[in-house]
VEXZAKOL-955651 format. One record per residue (C-alpha): x, y, z; residue number from 1. Coordinates in nm, 4 decimals, always signed. Example, Ala and Ser with C-alpha at 12.3 -4.5 7.8 and 13.67 -1.06 7.14 Angstrom:
BEGIN
(pt (+1.2300, -0.4500, +0.7800), 1);
(pt (+1.3670, -0.1060, +0.7140), 2);
! end
This chain:
BEGIN
(pt (+0.0000, +0.0000, +0.0000), 1);
(pt (+0.2845, +0.2366, +0.0858), 2);
(pt (+0.4478, +0.1691, -0.2528), 3);
(pt (+0.1222, +0.2499, -0.4316), 4);
(pt (+0.0877, +0.5758, -0.2404), 5);
(pt (+0.4487, +0.6661, -0.3085), 6);
(pt (+0.4100, +0.5984, -0.6814), 7);
(pt (+0.0933, +0.8025, -0.6981), 8);
(pt (+0.2618, +1.0902, -0.5155), 9);
(pt (+0.5606, +1.0758, -0.7497), 10);
(pt (+0.3375, +1.0901, -1.0583), 11);
(pt (+0.1490, +1.3882, -0.9133), 12);
(pt (+0.4773, +1.5641, -0.8306), 13);
(pt (+0.6126, +1.5134, -1.1829), 14);
(pt (+0.2897, +1.6470, -1.3361), 15);
(pt (+0.2951, +1.9466, -1.1017), 16);
(pt (+0.6604, +2.0218, -1.1752), 17);
(pt (+0.5999, +1.9860, -1.5489), 18);
(pt (+0.3310, +2.2503, -1.5460), 19);
(pt (+0.5660, +2.4905, -1.3651), 20);
(pt (+0.8573, +2.4700, -1.6085), 21);
(pt (+0.7329, +2.7578, -1.8197), 22);
(pt (+0.6676, +2.9791, -1.5175), 23);
(pt (+0.8999, +3.2559, -1.4077), 24);
(pt (+1.1207, +3.1850, -1.1079), 25);
(pt (+0.9792, +3.3238, -0.7827), 26);
(pt (+1.1432, +3.6506, -0.6774), 27);
(pt (+1.0933, +3.7736, -0.3219), 28);
(pt (+0.9888, +4.1315, -0.2580), 29);
(pt (+1.0339, +4.3299, +0.0631), 30);
(pt (+0.7515, +4.4732, +0.2730), 31);
(pt (+0.6570, +4.5152, +0.6360), 32);
(pt (+0.5980, +4.7845, +0.8940), 33);
(pt (+0.7555, +4.9814, +1.1796), 34);
(pt (+0.5679, +5.1208, +1.4813), 35);
(pt (+0.7188, +5.3641, +1.7324), 36);
(pt (+0.5046, +5.4738, +2.0293), 37);
(pt (+0.5315, +5.7068, +2.3278), 38);
(pt (+0.2862, +5.6819, +2.6160), 39);
(pt (+0.1860, +5.7898, +2.9643), 40);
(pt (-0.0238, +5.5991, +3.2186), 41);
(pt (-0.1682, +5.6718, +3.5625), 42);
(pt (-0.2713, +5.3463, +3.7334), 43);
(pt (-0.3494, +5.2334, +4.0882), 44);
(pt (-0.2206, +4.8772, +4.1068), 45);
(pt (-0.2305, +4.6929, +4.4398), 46);
(pt (+0.0866, +4.5063, +4.5250), 47);
(pt (+0.2908, +4.5998, +4.2163), 48);
(pt (+0.5863, +4.8366, +4.2139), 49);
(pt (+0.7671, +4.9953, +3.9224), 50);
(pt (+0.6340, +5.1285, +3.5950), 51);
(pt (+0.6051, +5.0205, +3.2348), 52);
(pt (+0.8325, +5.1781, +2.9761), 53);
(pt (+0.7225, +5.5097, +2.8261), 54);
(pt (+0.8333, +5.3956, +2.4779), 55);
(pt (+0.7327, +5.0864, +2.2842), 56);
(pt (+0.8141, +4.9663, +1.9342), 57);
(pt (+0.7285, +4.6854, +1.6939), 58);
(pt (+0.8930, +4.6146, +1.3588), 59);
(pt (+0.8560, +4.3340, +1.1064), 60);
(pt (+1.0012, +4.2818, +0.7591), 61);
(pt (+0.8054, +4.0713, +0.5098), 62);
(pt (+0.9414, +3.8642, +0.2226), 63);
(pt (+0.6716, +3.7809, -0.0328), 64);
(pt (+0.6875, +3.6096, -0.3669), 65);
(pt (+0.4587, +3.4181, -0.5993), 66);
(pt (+0.4348, +3.2783, -0.9490), 67);
(pt (+0.1529, +3.1619, -1.1757), 68);
(pt (+0.1913, +2.8176, -1.3306), 69);
(pt (+0.0873, +2.7376, -1.6879), 70);
(pt (-0.2349, +2.5858, -1.5552), 71);
(pt (-0.3293, +2.9175, -1.3895), 72);
(pt (-0.2586, +2.8061, -1.0323), 73);
(pt (-0.0753, +3.0586, -0.8127), 74);
(pt (+0.2028, +2.9356, -0.5831), 75);
(pt (+0.3826, +3.1633, -0.3383), 76);
(pt (+0.5480, +3.2154, -0.0031), 77);
(pt (+0.5268, +3.4604, +0.2873), 78);
(pt (+0.8012, +3.5069, +0.5515), 79);
(pt (+0.7977, +3.7513, +0.8464), 80);
(pt (+1.1236, +3.8605, +1.0101), 81);
(pt (+1.0860, +4.0095, +1.3594), 82);
(pt (+1.2696, +4.3353, +1.4295), 83);
(pt (+1.2562, +4.2871, +1.8073), 84);
(pt (+1.2100, +3.9494, +1.9721), 85);
(pt (+1.3268, +3.7343, +2.2618), 86);
(pt (+1.2039, +3.4178, +2.0894), 87);
(pt (+1.1813, +3.3100, +1.7276), 88);
(pt (+1.3412, +3.5571, +1.4867), 89);
(pt (+1.1026, +3.4339, +1.2169), 90);
(pt (+0.7408, +3.5014, +1.3106), 91);
(pt (+0.5313, +3.3443, +1.0353), 92);
(pt (+0.6477, +3.1465, +0.7322), 93);
(pt (+0.4222, +2.9541, +0.4978), 94);
(pt (+0.3601, +2.8688, +0.1342), 95);
(pt (+0.0262, +2.8917, -0.0408), 96);
(pt (-0.1422, +2.7412, -0.3453), 97);
(pt (-0.4342, +2.9418, -0.4840), 98);
(pt (-0.6801, +2.8587, -0.7619), 99);
(pt (-1.0422, +2.8045, -0.8519), 100);
(pt (-1.0555, +2.5299, -0.5881), 101);
(pt (-0.9746, +2.7787, -0.3092), 102);
(pt (-0.6555, +2.8446, -0.1180), 103);
(pt (-0.4250, +2.6060, +0.0684), 104);
(pt (-0.1597, +2.7290, +0.3132), 105);
(pt (+0.1078, +2.5170, +0.4793), 106);
(pt (+0.3649, +2.6350, +0.7332), 107);
(pt (+0.3789, +2.8301, +1.0568), 108);
(pt (+0.0914, +3.0771, +1.0646), 109);
(pt (-0.2436, +3.1627, +1.2244), 110);
(pt (-0.5418, +2.9321, +1.2018), 111);
(pt (-0.8512, +2.9872, +0.9883), 112);
(pt (-1.0441, +3.0638, +1.3084), 113);
(pt (-0.8053, +3.3483, +1.3882), 114);
(pt (-0.7747, +3.4856, +1.0349), 115);
(pt (-1.1501, +3.4931, +0.9628), 116);
(pt (-1.2853, +3.6123, +1.2997), 117);
(pt (-1.4374, +3.9631, +1.3132), 118);
(pt (-1.4081, +4.1990, +1.6122), 119);
(pt (-1.5187, +4.5538, +1.6939), 120);
(pt (-1.3563, +4.8315, +1.4858), 121);
(pt (-1.0623, +5.0010, +1.6601), 122);
(pt (-0.7931, +5.2150, +1.4955), 123);
(pt (-0.5778, +5.3337, +1.7892), 124);
(pt (-0.2458, +5.1757, +1.8914), 125);
(pt (-0.3846, +5.0320, +2.2193), 126);
(pt (-0.7295, +4.8836, +2.1512), 127);
(pt (-0.9487, +4.6795, +2.3848), 128);
(pt (-0.9381, +4.3336, +2.2246), 129);
(pt (-0.6085, +4.1421, +2.2103), 130);
(pt (-0.4358, +4.4786, +2.1788), 131);
(pt (-0.1392, +4.6414, +2.3508), 132);
(pt (-0.2936, +4.7436, +2.6855), 133);
(pt (-0.0596, +4.5150, +2.8801), 134);
(pt (+0.2411, +4.6922, +2.7225), 135);
(pt (+0.1519, +5.0119, +2.9079), 136);
(pt (-0.0107, +4.9012, +3.2352), 137);
(pt (-0.0183, +4.5896, +3.4533), 138);
(pt (-0.3564, +4.4666, +3.3338), 139);
(pt (-0.5150, +4.1468, +3.2069), 140);
(pt (-0.5573, +4.1356, +2.8284), 141);
(pt (-0.9113, +4.0912, +2.6938), 142);
(pt (-0.9376, +3.8531, +2.3986), 143);
(pt (-1.2529, +3.7294, +2.2227), 144);
(pt (-1.0450, +3.5334, +1.9682), 145);
(pt (-0.8334, +3.3193, +2.1999), 146);
(pt (-0.6772, +3.1094, +1.9277), 147);
(pt (-0.3580, +2.9057, +1.9152), 148);
(pt (-0.1406, +3.1641, +1.7414), 149);
(pt (+0.1331, +3.0683, +1.4974), 150);
(pt (+0.1702, +2.6907, +1.4682), 151);
(pt (+0.2991, +2.4503, +1.2045), 152);
(pt (-0.0297, +2.3688, +1.0329), 153);
(pt (-0.2171, +2.3184, +0.7083), 154);
(pt (-0.5145, +2.5453, +0.6270), 155);
(pt (-0.7776, +2.5389, +0.3534), 156);
(pt (-1.0062, +2.8270, +0.2510), 157);
(pt (-1.2963, +2.7702, +0.0137), 158);
(pt (-1.3767, +3.0120, -0.2700), 159);
(pt (-1.6429, +3.2714, -0.1903), 160);
(pt (-1.9982, +3.1607, -0.2712), 161);
(pt (-2.2417, +3.4528, -0.2641), 162);
(pt (-2.0349, +3.6198, +0.0078), 163);
(pt (-1.9944, +3.3012, +0.2146), 164);
(pt (-1.6532, +3.1486, +0.2741), 165);
(pt (-1.5317, +2.8677, +0.5013), 166);
(pt (-1.1905, +2.7756, +0.6372), 167);
(pt (-1.0377, +2.4872, +0.8307), 168);
(pt (-0.6952, +2.4273, +0.9862), 169);
(pt (-0.5107, +2.1378, +1.1467), 170);
(pt (-0.1928, +2.1456, +1.3602), 171);
(pt (-0.0544, +1.8246, +1.5048), 172);
(pt (+0.1299, +1.9697, +1.8069), 173);
(pt (+0.0091, +2.2515, +2.0331), 174);
(pt (+0.3574, +2.2748, +2.1883), 175);
(pt (+0.5119, +2.4011, +1.8638), 176);
(pt (+0.5556, +2.7529, +1.9998), 177);
(pt (+0.8520, +2.7512, +2.2373), 178);
(pt (+0.7586, +2.4514, +2.4510), 179);
(pt (+1.0411, +2.2756, +2.6346), 180);
(pt (+1.1361, +1.9444, +2.4821), 181);
(pt (+1.0036, +2.0086, +2.1317), 182);
(pt (+1.2357, +1.8281, +1.8920), 183);
(pt (+1.0573, +1.8803, +1.5581), 184);
(pt (+0.9939, +1.5056, +1.5265), 185);
(pt (+0.7475, +1.3650, +1.7797), 186);
(pt (+0.4873, +1.6160, +1.9005), 187);
(pt (+0.4299, +1.6215, +2.2750), 188);
(pt (+0.1249, +1.8477, +2.2623), 189);
(pt (-0.2360, +1.8052, +2.1555), 190);
(pt (-0.3599, +1.8406, +1.8009), 191);
(pt (-0.5462, +2.1644, +1.7176), 192);
(pt (-0.8491, +2.1628, +1.4882), 193);
(pt (-0.9766, +2.5061, +1.3802), 194);
(pt (-1.2699, +2.6156, +1.1693), 195);
(pt (-1.4548, +2.9292, +1.0631), 196);
(pt (-1.7455, +3.0440, +0.8489), 197);
(pt (-1.7694, +3.4061, +0.7332), 198);
(pt (-2.0072, +3.6204, +0.5282), 199);
(pt (-1.9010, +3.9448, +0.3592), 200);
(pt (-2.1280, +4.1397, +0.1254), 201);
(pt (-2.1814, +4.4970, +0.0057), 202);
(pt (-2.5485, +4.5683, -0.0592), 203);
(pt (-2.6816, +4.8098, -0.3214), 204);
(pt (-2.8076, +5.0511, -0.0545), 205);
(pt (-2.4523, +5.1229, +0.0610), 206);
(pt (-2.4623, +4.8864, +0.3579), 207);
(pt (-2.1745, +4.6402, +0.4062), 208);
(pt (-2.2343, +4.3400, +0.6326), 209);
(pt (-1.9760, +4.1066, +0.7802), 210);
(pt (-2.0471, +3.7978, +0.9947), 211);
(pt (-1.8158, +3.5342, +1.1382), 212);
(pt (-1.8391, +3.2193, +1.3490), 213);
(pt (-1.5142, +3.0497, +1.4444), 214);
(pt (-1.3580, +2.8144, +1.6965), 215);
(pt (-1.0781, +2.5760, +1.7873), 216);
(pt (-1.0564, +2.2420, +1.9654), 217);
(pt (-0.7481, +2.1181, +2.1460), 218);
(pt (-0.7094, +1.8566, +2.4187), 219);
(pt (-1.0426, +1.8115, +2.5949), 220);
(pt (-1.1673, +2.1654, +2.5480), 221);
(pt (-1.2507, +2.4308, +2.2959), 222);
(pt (-1.2748, +2.8015, +2.2194), 223);
(pt (-1.5642, +2.9417, +2.0130), 224);
(pt (-1.6975, +3.2847, +1.9215), 225);
(pt (-1.8777, +3.5007, +1.6729), 226);
(pt (-1.8468, +3.8568, +1.5439), 227);
(pt (-2.0223, +4.1060, +1.3213), 228);
(pt (-1.9539, +4.4410, +1.1532), 229);
(pt (-2.1938, +4.6721, +0.9691), 230);
(pt (-2.0760, +4.9595, +0.7521), 231);
(pt (-2.3001, +5.2431, +0.6325), 232);
(pt (-2.1781, +5.5727, +0.4956), 233);
(pt (-1.8662, +5.6724, +0.6875), 234);
(pt (-1.9645, +5.4642, +0.9923), 235);
(pt (-1.8697, +5.1088, +1.0888), 236);
(pt (-2.0148, +4.9415, +1.3975), 237);
(pt (-1.9395, +4.5942, +1.5250), 238);
(pt (-1.8665, +4.3609, +1.8086), 239);
(pt (-1.7680, +4.0077, +1.9007), 240);
(pt (-1.8091, +3.7461, +2.1734), 241);
(pt (-1.5826, +3.4575, +2.2711), 242);
(pt (-1.6101, +3.1712, +2.5193), 243);
(pt (-1.3214, +2.9497, +2.6306), 244);
(pt (-1.3696, +2.6267, +2.8252), 245);
(pt (-1.1555, +2.5733, +3.1356), 246);
(pt (-1.0141, +2.2465, +2.9951), 247);
(pt (-0.9082, +2.4017, +2.6650), 248);
(pt (-0.5497, +2.2879, +2.6147), 249);
(pt (-0.4244, +2.6349, +2.5179), 250);
(pt (-0.5922, +2.8263, +2.8027), 251);
(pt (-0.2909, +2.9087, +3.0196), 252);
(pt (-0.5081, +3.0202, +3.3132), 253);
(pt (-0.6942, +2.6874, +3.3261), 254);
(pt (-1.0206, +2.8759, +3.3783), 255);
(pt (-1.3448, +2.9420, +3.1946), 256);
(pt (-1.3392, +3.2731, +3.0078), 257);
(pt (-1.6137, +3.4925, +2.8620), 258);
(pt (-1.5336, +3.8126, +2.6722), 259);
(pt (-1.7008, +4.0590, +2.4385), 260);
(pt (-1.6289, +4.3895, +2.2668), 261);
(pt (-1.8360, +4.6636, +2.1017), 262);
(pt (-1.7180, +4.9549, +1.8901), 263);
(pt (-1.7889, +5.2200, +1.6300), 264);
(pt (-1.5604, +5.4038, +1.3880), 265);
(pt (-1.6079, +5.7077, +1.1636), 266);
(pt (-1.3963, +5.7915, +0.8572), 267);
(pt (-1.3497, +6.1483, +0.7346), 268);
(pt (-1.1041, +6.2141, +0.4538), 269);
(pt (-0.7589, +6.1073, +0.5788), 270);
(pt (-0.8692, +6.0512, +0.9401), 271);
(pt (-1.0533, +5.7692, +1.1171), 272);
(pt (-1.1696, +5.7802, +1.4795), 273);
(pt (-1.3051, +5.4904, +1.6844), 274);
(pt (-1.4591, +5.4281, +2.0248), 275);
(pt (-1.4548, +5.0729, +2.1593), 276);
(pt (-1.5399, +4.8887, +2.4805), 277);
(pt (-1.4202, +4.5473, +2.5952), 278);
(pt (-1.5032, +4.3216, +2.8904), 279);
(pt (-1.3802, +3.9814, +3.0072), 280);
(pt (-1.4761, +3.7665, +3.3032), 281);
(pt (-1.2296, +3.5039, +3.4265), 282);
(pt (-1.3980, +3.2330, +3.6325), 283);
(pt (-1.2987, +3.2463, +4.0035), 284);
(pt (-1.0467, +3.5188, +3.9278), 285);
(pt (-1.2110, +3.8513, +3.8424), 286);
(pt (-1.3027, +4.0745, +3.5511), 287);
(pt (-1.1758, +4.3740, +3.3547), 288);
(pt (-1.3395, +4.6526, +3.1520), 289);
(pt (-1.1562, +4.8705, +2.9003), 290);
(pt (-1.2513, +5.1739, +2.6895), 291);
(pt (-1.0361, +5.3030, +2.4041), 292);
(pt (-1.0765, +5.6227, +2.2015), 293);
(pt (-0.8549, +5.5826, +1.8956), 294);
(pt (-0.7478, +5.7971, +1.6024), 295);
(pt (-0.5580, +5.7195, +1.2820), 296);
(pt (-0.4540, +5.9970, +1.0434), 297);
(pt (-0.2832, +5.9246, +0.7104), 298);
(pt (-0.0005, +6.1753, +0.6664), 299);
(pt (+0.1166, +6.0308, +0.3383), 300);
(pt (+0.1656, +5.7066, +0.1501), 301);
(pt (+0.2602, +5.4462, +0.4115), 302);
(pt (+0.2778, +5.6977, +0.6993), 303);
(pt (+0.0024, +5.6994, +0.9638), 304);
(pt (-0.0156, +5.8926, +1.2895), 305);
(pt (-0.2101, +5.6989, +1.5534), 306);
(pt (-0.3205, +5.7832, +1.9075), 307);
(pt (-0.5219, +5.6204, +2.1857), 308);
(pt (-0.6821, +5.7572, +2.5015), 309);
(pt (-0.7789, +5.4597, +2.7181), 310);
(pt (-0.9312, +5.3755, +3.0547), 311);
(pt (-0.9481, +5.0397, +3.2337), 312);
(pt (-1.0853, +4.8880, +3.5550), 313);
(pt (-0.9610, +4.5486, +3.6720), 314);
(pt (-1.1178, +4.3743, +3.9741), 315);
(pt (-0.9864, +4.0552, +4.1320), 316);
(pt (-1.2186, +3.8221, +4.3226), 317);
(pt (-1.1677, +3.7918, +4.6975), 318);
(pt (-1.0675, +3.4246, +4.6605), 319);
(pt (-0.8226, +3.5065, +4.3836), 320);
(pt (-0.4921, +3.3161, +4.3946), 321);
(pt (-0.2399, +3.5292, +4.2056), 322);
(pt (-0.0128, +3.2294, +4.1496), 323);
(pt (-0.2673, +3.0428, +3.9343), 324);
(pt (-0.5338, +3.2908, +3.8243), 325);
(pt (-0.5457, +3.5096, +3.5160), 326);
(pt (-0.6225, +3.8399, +3.6943), 327);
(pt (-0.3746, +3.9443, +3.9615), 328);
(pt (-0.4851, +4.2257, +4.1914), 329);
(pt (-0.7204, +4.5218, +4.1590), 330);
(pt (-0.6043, +4.7912, +3.9214), 331);
(pt (-0.7628, +5.0846, +3.7436), 332);
(pt (-0.6401, +5.3900, +3.5606), 333);
(pt (-0.6027, +5.5655, +3.2281), 334);
(pt (-0.3368, +5.6564, +2.9771), 335);
(pt (-0.2528, +5.8033, +2.6400), 336);
(pt (-0.0342, +5.6658, +2.3599), 337);
(pt (+0.0698, +5.8318, +2.0350), 338);
(pt (+0.3167, +5.7592, +1.7579), 339);
(pt (+0.3774, +5.6668, +1.3949), 340);
(pt (+0.3269, +5.3535, +1.1906), 341);
(pt (+0.5267, +5.3169, +0.8690), 342);
(pt (+0.4158, +5.0583, +0.6112), 343);
(pt (+0.6636, +4.9622, +0.3420), 344);
! end
């Protein structure tokens, strides 16, 4: 049986390679972004000394390339090089095959559940949902899309049918990201199965509607959520909800989580402003609320000035054990962050 499979695979590989002979060789092109931020925060955190840095930065360089085979199928690669990191220097790296059948990706990247999930609109550098709040204050990070992050996986996206599109991903080892003992041969973690269904359509009356339902399963537990955005005129409103089971293999707190966000944005010429609210409850640990007023102003091609004015209120339960829980101590306060994002 193995010989039959090997022969079949060899024939398919020869046919695939034959169709690519007339194609141009793939040439990588540079892209990426740089973010430089300055911020101030005033917070009342019980039991924590010190302060967060007043300056933060994030830089990535992208290498992208693709070619079109004689049969019309597109094949390409995407590689992300981190500008600042204490872990992997390469963030994401994957190849893709795209055609009338849909799109297949293979490599280290986000799951379909993560890529297709919708959340509330937010344009500032801080945000309320899986944003950068924890970079500026000692606060728990709200997340309605608590997915597995970059893993070695295979992902398939269907073509769009009347605005509907589905995606599915599979990773065979949840310990791929920095776990001790990972040897790139035998996976010590659980498999991760991810899926999503999304709808995206612009109606004739100027209304744009987006819907998403997504989730992941790993170990004995799961994460699941849904989101929606509605655009009309210069306004976009939206929100999302996510639930994580306490036995989900990737839930580091080991607790049941419920989170949601709501937001609205308004575009006017080169500027966009947004107001968003986020909330998360961590079972037997506490809860946190966050509000973010964001602004993004395009100064020129690839140059955007962004700012956030944020407020947060974090409350720990009386039976909270800081050594094992997600929320550690009561904390509330506000802050402001401003800076530039360069896209190249």
